[in-house]
Phi, psi and omega in degrees: 000123178289145178231148168247120182245124175252127181238127172281126175243129182254093175208150181253336186272147182292323181301316180293321176298317179296321178294320176295322177294319177296322177294326177291319182295327180289345183282138182300134175088002179282126177262319179211151178223134177213157174261144178214176182099162187291330179251017184052049186254006176235127179256123179254124182243134176243129181196173178240122179076028183271132172277109186297317179296317181291321178299310181301317183299317183290323178291320180298326177296327183283315188240356176075323182246088177221140178220141178287123179259313189207145171227125187229135173281137181253000000 
């Protein structure tokens, strides 16, 4: 079952955003990752069988300020 997961990331530097995206891509089941929002402060992850809590935890380990905003079935 495909899911759309939105994670708020609070970072200003491009290097930190890239690190957060790399952490998300390494998670099993992730198909795509993109940044959106006016300040590129939302990471949208599309995947199949992805554990949203574990994904948020791995991103939080990388950049410290990440919170799960939404999980939607597609």
